[in-house]
C-alpha positions as protocol buffer text, in pm:
chain_id: "A"
residue {
  index: 1
  type: MET
  ca { x: 459 y: -957 z: 1211 }
}
residue {
  index: 2
  type: SER
  ca { x: 630 y: -867 z: 882 }
}
residue {
  index: 3
  type: ASN
  ca { x: 864 y: -575 z: 838 }
}
residue {
  index: 4
  type: LEU
  ca { x: 907 y: -470 z: 476 }
}
residue {
  index: 5
  type: GLY
  ca { x: 1113 y: -181 z: 341 }
}
residue {
  index: 6
  type: TYR
  ca { x: 871 y: -96 z: 61 }
}
residue {
  index: 7
  type: ASP
  ca { x: 920 y: 240 z: -111 }
}
residue {
  index: 8
  type: LEU
  ca { x: 574 y: 388 z: -170 }
}
residue {
  index: 9
  type: SER
  ca { x: 717 y: 650 z: -407 }
}
residue {
  index: 10
  type: ASN
  ca { x: 868 y: 391 z: -641 }
}
residue {
  index: 11
  type: PRO
  ca { x: 628 y: 192 z: -862 }
}
residue {
  index: 12
  type: ASP
  ca { x: 896 y: -65 z: -946 }
}
residue {
  index: 13
  type: ASP
  ca { x: 942 y: -153 z: -578 }
}
residue {
  index: 14
  type: SER
  ca { x: 628 y: -364 z: -544 }
}
residue {
  index: 15
  type: ILE
  ca { x: 533 y: -601 z: -266 }
}
residue {
  index: 16
  type: ASN
  ca { x: 480 y: -893 z: -500 }
}
residue {
  index: 17
  type: ASN
  ca { x: 459 y: -855 z: -879 }
}
residue {
  index: 18
  type: SER
  ca { x: 362 y: -1216 z: -948 }
}
residue {
  index: 19
  type: LYS
  ca { x: 29 y: -1230 z: -764 }
}
residue {
  index: 20
  type: GLU
  ca { x: -216 y: -1026 z: -560 }
}
residue {
  index: 21
  type: THR
  ca { x: -111 y: -980 z: -200 }
}
residue {
  index: 22
  type: ARG
  ca { x: -359 y: -898 z: 74 }
}
residue {
  index: 23
  type: LEU
  ca { x: -204 y: -695 z: 352 }
}
residue {
  index: 24
  type: SER
  ca { x: -291 y: -858 z: 681 }
}
residue {
  index: 25
  type: THR
  ca { x: -383 y: -697 z: 1011 }
}
residue {
  index: 26
  type: GLN
  ca { x: -78 y: -579 z: 1205 }
}
residue {
  index: 27
  type: TYR
  ca { x: 135 y: -582 z: 886 }
}
residue {
  index: 28
  type: LEU
  ca { x: 406 y: -312 z: 899 }
}
residue {
  index: 29
  type: LEU
  ca { x: 452 y: -136 z: 565 }
}
residue {
  index: 30
  type: ALA
  ca { x: 766 y: 66 z: 491 }
}
residue {
  index: 31
  type: LYS
  ca { x: 866 y: 30 z: 857 }
}
residue {
  index: 32
  type: ARG
  ca { x: 608 y: 300 z: 932 }
}
residue {
  index: 33
  type: TYR
  ca { x: 245 y: 211 z: 852 }
}
residue {
  index: 34
  type: ARG
  ca { x: 69 y: -58 z: 1057 }
}
residue {
  index: 35
  type: ILE
  ca { x: -232 y: -205 z: 876 }
}
residue {
  index: 36
  type: ILE
  ca { x: -541 y: -204 z: 1099 }
}
residue {
  index: 37
  type: ARG
  ca { x: -799 y: -350 z: 860 }
}
residue {
  index: 38
  type: GLU
  ca { x: -911 y: -367 z: 498 }
}
residue {
  index: 39
  type: ILE
  ca { x: -1183 y: -111 z: 426 }
}
residue {
  index: 40
  type: GLY
  ca { x: -1280 y: -207 z: 73 }
}
residue {
  index: 41
  type: THR
  ca { x: -1188 y: -328 z: -272 }
}
residue {
  index: 42
  type: GLY
  ca { x: -1264 y: -165 z: -603 }
}
residue {
  index: 43
  type: GLY
  ca { x: -1168 y: -218 z: -965 }
}
residue {
  index: 44
  type: PHE
  ca { x: -849 y: -15 z: -929 }
}
residue {
  index: 45
  type: SER
  ca { x: -724 y: -85 z: -576 }
}
residue {
  index: 46
  type: LYS
  ca { x: -773 y: -220 z: -225 }
}
residue {
  index: 47
  type: THR
  ca { x: -804 y: 33 z: 56 }
}
residue {
  index: 48
  type: TYR
  ca { x: -673 y: -24 z: 408 }
}
residue {
  index: 49
  type: LEU
  ca { x: -703 y: 172 z: 729 }
}
residue {
  index: 50
  type: ALA
  ca { x: -356 y: 211 z: 880 }
}
residue {
  index: 51
  type: GLN
  ca { x: -177 y: 382 z: 1163 }
}
residue {
  index: 52
  type: ASP
  ca { x: 117 y: 612 z: 1078 }
}
residue {
  index: 53
  type: LEU
  ca { x: 379 y: 521 z: 1337 }
}
residue {
  index: 54
  type: GLY
  ca { x: 607 y: 792 z: 1196 }
}
residue {
  index: 55
  type: SER
  ca { x: 375 y: 1075 z: 1294 }
}
residue {
  index: 56
  type: VAL
  ca { x: 386 y: 1232 z: 1639 }
}
residue {
  index: 57
  type: GLU
  ca { x: 21 y: 1143 z: 1708 }
}
residue {
  index: 58
  type: HIS
  ca { x: 39 y: 798 z: 1541 }
}
residue {
  index: 59
  type: SER
  ca { x: -255 y: 921 z: 1335 }
}
residue {
  index: 60
  type: ARG
  ca { x: -472 y: 699 z: 1118 }
}
residue {
  index: 61
  type: CYS
  ca { x: -445 y: 713 z: 741 }
}
residue {
  index: 62
  type: LEU
  ca { x: -552 y: 524 z: 429 }
}
residue {
  index: 63
  type: ILE
  ca { x: -328 y: 300 z: 222 }
}
residue {
  index: 64
  type: LYS
  ca { x: -424 y: 223 z: -138 }
}
residue {
  index: 65
  type: GLN
  ca { x: -281 y: -95 z: -287 }
}
residue {
  index: 66
  type: LEU
  ca { x: -305 y: -95 z: -666 }
}
residue {
  index: 67
  type: GLN
  ca { x: -436 y: -408 z: -835 }
}
residue {
  index: 68
  type: THR
  ca { x: -163 y: -597 z: -1025 }
}
residue {
  index: 69
  type: GLN
  ca { x: -276 y: -478 z: -1368 }
}
residue {
  index: 70
  type: PHE
  ca { x: -233 y: -115 z: -1253 }
}
residue {
  index: 71
  type: SER
  ca { x: 93 y: -150 z: -1062 }
}
residue {
  index: 72
  type: GLY
  ca { x: 347 y: -127 z: -1345 }
}
residue {
  index: 73
  type: LYS
  ca { x: 556 y: 177 z: -1428 }
}
residue {
  index: 74
  type: ALA
  ca { x: 339 y: 277 z: -1728 }
}
residue {
  index: 75
  type: ALA
  ca { x: 20 y: 267 z: -1517 }
}
residue {
  index: 76
  type: TRP
  ca { x: 195 y: 466 z: -1243 }
}
residue {
  index: 77
  type: GLN
  ca { x: 301 y: 737 z: -1490 }
}
residue {
  index: 78
  type: GLU
  ca { x: -48 y: 752 z: -1638 }
}
residue {
  index: 79
  type: SER
  ca { x: -210 y: 795 z: -1295 }
}
residue {
  index: 80
  type: VAL
  ca { x: 29 y: 1078 z: -1208 }
}
residue {
  index: 81
  type: LYS
  ca { x: -91 y: 1269 z: -1517 }
}
residue {
  index: 82
  type: ARG
  ca { x: -447 y: 1271 z: -1387 }
}
């Protein structure tokens, strides 16, 4: 199992800028979110069902992974405007 200190609030702190990365089952993101399974893929992102280990109930949540062409700082700033 991987343990990655990935900052979801920082667009420059990407998992892998050189190629697409598929988050695998049981992957631990930001030392908090355990990936359960991939739900779907669209033109903008991949969506995963995850478990929030930082919440009291360990509730389920969705994780969106931006496609490489949308993961840069300019794309991040543009999406925040919307």
